[in-house]
C-alpha positions, 0 to 999 in steps of 0.5 A: 421324376420323383412323380414317376419313382413314386408311381413305381414304388406304389406298383411294387407294393401292390404287386406284393400284396397279391397272394396266391390261394391257399388250397388249389381250386377244384374244377370238373375233371379233378384238374387242380391249378394255382390261379391268380386273385382275379382268376379265383373271383371269376373261376365259379362262373368261367368254369361253367361257361368255358373250359379251364384256362391254361395255367400261367407260364412257369406254373406246374399243375398237379393233377389229384383225385380225392374220394370221400366216405364216411364211417362211424361219424367219421369223414375218410378221404382217399387222394392220389396224384399230388405226392410221390408221383413216380411210384407204382401207385401211391395214396394218401388217407386222412381221417381229421388231422392224421395223414398217411402216405402209402406206396407201391412198387414191383420189380419188373421181372421174377427169379426163375427157381422163386416159388414164393410171393416176396412181399415186403411191407415197411411201415414207418412212423418218424417223430415229425409226425407229431412235431419231435425231434428224436432223442437218440444221440445221432437224432435220427430214427433207426432200426425198425421198432416193434410197433412198426413191425406189427403194423407191417403185419397188419397191412401185410396178412390181409393182403398176401392172400389176393396175389394170384398164384404163380406171381412171384415178382418181388413187391415192396409197399412202404408206408409213412405217417405223414401227420398225427393228432394222436387221436387216431392210431394210423395202423388201420388207415395204412391198410386201407391206403395200401389197398387203395394204392394197389388198386392203382397200380398195374400189379395183378391183385384180387382186391380192393379190402376194407380195414376197420377197428372196432372197440366196446365201452359199457356194452356199446360197439364203437367204429374206429374209436380214438385212442383215449376211447380205446383206454376205456374199451374191454375190446380192441378188434381189427377186421379186414374182409373183402366183399363177402369173405374175411381175410384177417381178424386181430383180436385184444380183449378183456375176457369177451364172450364168443356170442358177443365177439361174433356180434362184433365181428358182423358189425366189423364187417358190414362197415368195412365194405364201406371202404371198398366202393371208394377205392374201386372209384378211385382206381376208375378215375385214376388207376393204371391198366394192370400189366401182363407180368409172368406167372410161373405155374407148372404145366399140366402135363408136368403136374400129372406126370409127378402125381403119378409117381409120387401119389402112392408112396406118399399115401403110404407115408400118412396112413402110417401114423407111427410117424413122427415129425422128423421120420415123416419128413425124411421118408417124403424127402426119399420120395421127392429124391427117387422122383427126381432120380426118374425125371433126370433119366427122362431128362425133363427139365421143365418137370425138374424146375417145379418138382418141389413144388409139384411134390408139396401140392401132391401131399397137400391134396392127399392129406386133405382128401383124408381129412375131408373124405375119412375125417383122418388126421396125420397122427390119427387124432379126432378132429377135435382131440388135443394132443397130450398134455405136460405141465410143469411149474418151478422148473428152476427154483432159483429163477422168479417164476418158470414153467414147462408146458408141452402139448404133443411134441411142442415144447415151451420153457416160460421164465418171469422176471420182476423189477422196478417200475423203472425198469418198464420198456419205453415205447417211442410211438407217436399214439399210446402209452410212453412205457410199457410194464409188461413184456413177453419175448418170444424166441424161436431158436433154429434147434427147435426144428432142427436146423441150422441158421444165424440169430439176427435181430428182431424177426417179425414173426417173433415180435407177431407171436410174442405180441399175441402171448403178451395181449392174451395174458394182459387181461388177467394181470393185477392193476399197477396200483395193486401190483407195482412190479414190471413183468417180463415173460421169456418165451423159449421154444424148445420144440416146434410142431404146431401153435408154439405162440399158444403154448407160450400162453399157457406156459406164460400163464403158470409161470405167472402163478410161479412168481407169485403174481396174483393173476385171476385165473390161468389162460389157455390157447389153442390153434384152429385149423380148417380143410375145405374143398371149393366147387370149380365152377362157383368157386365157393366152399362146397365141404370142409373140416374144423381141425382143433389143435393143429399140427404143424404140417396140418397149418402148412397144408391147411386153409387157416390157423386161427389162434384163439387164447383166453379164460373159461370166462372169455376170449382175450386175444385172437389171430386169424391167418388165412391162405386162400382169398377169404373164408366165409364169417360163418365158418369162422364163427363157427370155430369158436366153439371147438376152441372153447372146448379145447381151452377148458380141457387145457385149463383143466390140466394147468390147474391141476399143476398150480391153481394159485399164485405163490407167495412172492416173497418165497423162494427167490422172488425179489422184494419190493418197497416204496416209500413217500417223499416230499420233493426236496427229499428227492432231489437230495436222493437223486444225486445219490441214487446210483452210489446207494445201487452200487453199494447195496446191489438194489435197484432204486427209481425216483418218479411222482414223489415216490422212491420204489426199491427192488432187491433179490433178498430181504437183507439188500432191501433193509440195507437199501432202505437204511441208506436211503432213509439215512439220506433222506429222512423219515418220520422220527419214532421214539424207540426206533434205532437210526444211523447216525454220524457224530458232528460235533462233541460238547462237554455234556454229550455229543451231537449226531446228524441223522435221519437225512440232515436232522440233528439229536443229542446224544447226552453223556449219560446215555453213552453207556451203562458204565459212568462215563467222565469224558465224551470223547472217551467214548465217541469222536466226530464223524463215527457212525452210531446206531442210536435209539430215539428216546423222547424229546426234551422240553425244548423240543430237542430230539434225545437219542440214546447209545446205550439203550442199543447195548447189551447191559453187562451182568456181573457175577451177583446178577448171574447167581441171583435167583431174580427173574431177568429182565425182558429184551424190550426193557431198557437196563436202568438203575434199579430192579422193577417191583415184579422182578424183585422178591417178596418181603420175606425172601432175602435179596442181594442186589447187585452192586457195581463199584465206582472209582471213588468207591462208592456203590450203586444197585444194578438191576433193571426196570422200564424206562422212565417216562420223565427227563430225569436228572441228577443233582449236578445236572440240575445246577449245571441246567441252572447256570446256563439258564440263569436264576430263575428266582433268589432261592433261600439259602439252607445249611447242610443238614446233619447226618443221622445214624441208622441201625442196619438191619440184620441179614439185609431183610427189609423191614416194613411198618404195618398199618396198624402199627402206623396208625396207633403211632407205635415206632420202632427203635433203630440202630445207626452207623455212619455211612458215606453219602452217594456223591450226586446231590450230597455234600460227600460228608460221613453222616452220624446216626438219627432217627427218622420221626414218624409221620403226623397222622394216619396214612391212606390206606392204599399206600404202604407204610414207610420202609426201613431201608439202607443205602441201595435196599430201595425198590420201585414202589417203596414209600419212605418218608423224605425231608426237602433238602434243596429247592431247585428250579425244576424240582426238590432235592429230596433227603432220606433217613440214612442221608442218601438224597433223591430227587422230585421233578415239578409238574407241568403246571408249575411250583408247588410251595415248599419248605427247607426241612418239610417232611414229605410222604414219597414214593419211589417212582424210578431211577435215573442213569446213575441209580438215583431214586426219583420220587412221586409225592403222595400227600 
């Protein structure tokens, strides 16, 4: 029993090891079946000797057909029969790992009153094709995006002309991108797959077609370039054709010449026809027989009756060139109504059913005959003549940029809006860049043609025309590194009578210059039409006329609408739409030359209005600033970005280590930058003003948080121009201050000053003084500078301010001292805080020394000759009260200052006899060492007034108390105490 169970388990394990083949096995006749592993090993031999055995029960056989071909070194394959088997026609096209499915279906019957082909092309790129879940709220794909609408137009434009006349059944083509490797753009593949699906269906269609993309890198053409190669290419040409005629052209280029474009189109035609034969072979193997659909055509008898009644009056209308667009339309409508009345009298129901279509056909034949035989156009112009032009820039100065362009009755208003880099449009496409910083939105309101209609969502025509104008202008825009703005152009059609898309190109180019965008040169566009005569025996064109700058009526009744835009150097964009089943490529190449001449004529008129870009900060143009920060600083900014935008009104965007700010005016920009720098911080610069918040208060000053969290010291001496006894009397914790950075102390602490940002108070004596006022760049500290003082022989009355204790200080202006200045009390406090550096010699206070006050408060200087001979001048003395800083507060008695021993160098002035408060910068005096401190000396002058001398950085020299020194006044501290430098 146990042996039987073990045998059963062994057989079960063997059964689990049997696997189906990874792919169906190809057999003759195109049939594919899933076979077992044993049958797979014997399949090649069995296929050669006997027919394919029937599949195992329960297994479905999918009959598929495949055709492969190669273009530009890339393998392309059509496959049908495996997916979407119920569709009228379905094809999967593959190129590497990109697969696109195209299906076709047609309605069984058509409406009896329809006189057009209701062809619908739905192209969709679902995010699963690139392995991504949609980022929408519902995590589903929403309404068609712009790219999907544009790809649908690429498919529609070459396919529509090949349906037979009178076929008005509803046809729907649906295209789905099944998988994408991101290398190939699926739009060209979708067009080829749609052509193959129509060939396989039973729908009448005069195909197939071939579609190909051509690029150019370094002057060499590339067939079916990848997305990365298109980024380096100066040409993006999509070309669709039948075996011998052109059906559709779509071009985006960087000023390519007409000659190079012709070479590219000829190469594209020779390669695109390689897509035709595989479709024919596939249709022979797996296609359906074409079905007999109802064709809605007017009978020859009814047409001749309508033509007889309407031809003569229609010729009279088109002979008179004085008719405008609407006057001509009203006259034609009256002719139609008169013919209708006659047919109703005769009860001719068949003719009434096709009346409007028949009258339109008669009108078409009348106009085409006049153009071909007589060369006469509807409005009386020559075949190559451009309508009158009107150009106006800065139409609305409050906008960033605006322009009004008119060609004949066609009028377009273009406006430009500039934004931050973060305002760029986000593209949710499976190929191409993720964002787009230049946008042109085209709007065609119903009032532009005097009609009433509802405004809906995205319109295929509006999206196509806007994209064409956008491609034309993109070639002349500056690179993003030079011009980081996001640019949006709105093209509002105000009146339409032909080629509004090309008018949008002209108006948009002028609006860009008006907005201050440094475009290289203007771009203009013109539409070229064709009227041809067909030989009924061969079906070829026997005669034709090329029309420059076509009207709306000439577009409707002509054979093609060939839109060409570019600069004087070359072409930037092309869009070709045709109505017949193809136009020879030679005629299309011939149309490039009249388009170039008309384009240059329009460019000349545009240059007369505006030829160079205006300054971007003129008028209402926005301001843009880009700041660089570290990643840590940007994290702090991200939490407060919305708050800054709400408080300032500016737009702040953060990306790639940079912060971009866009503001409408300069004050808004300054406010936004100030808030960003306060929050994040910038490199500290001496002399720059910062905003900070008082974080704590000490006895000697206040600590301030500024520049993104950095701490600085606001010393009590830098609070005000007046003496401050208590820090809390001036500032409080949490108070916001504007402070100026004045340097760093010896420990690297940032020194801030409040009084440097405040205006210096002036008393009455200062206003009455004849001394020159200090410049705004000078900080008011202490005594007046030498250049602001009167000469030796002039009288000077320095202003004074009285302290609470009755002492006075001189008040004047001087430049900011370059060294750290401390009073004697400050030095004592510093020494106590840091501890004694060394044991100091205890000295007694010097006795007061009397002196004689000079009459008239004049300065008395001793000449060099007197000083050399040792002659001294007797001095009168009196008692004065010493300055509180650095003195003991005792009254001093008169004494005489001894003359220095030996000769003084010639470059120095003689010691000055002065009274208290009369010293100026540059005065040379003799002083005694009163005290020796850790960081400098306290010096005593002849009248008992004391000053300071700071030791150099290299160390303390040897000094003794009572030693006489020849010193020079170098500066004054915040309390007016002189700071001296040694001369010997």
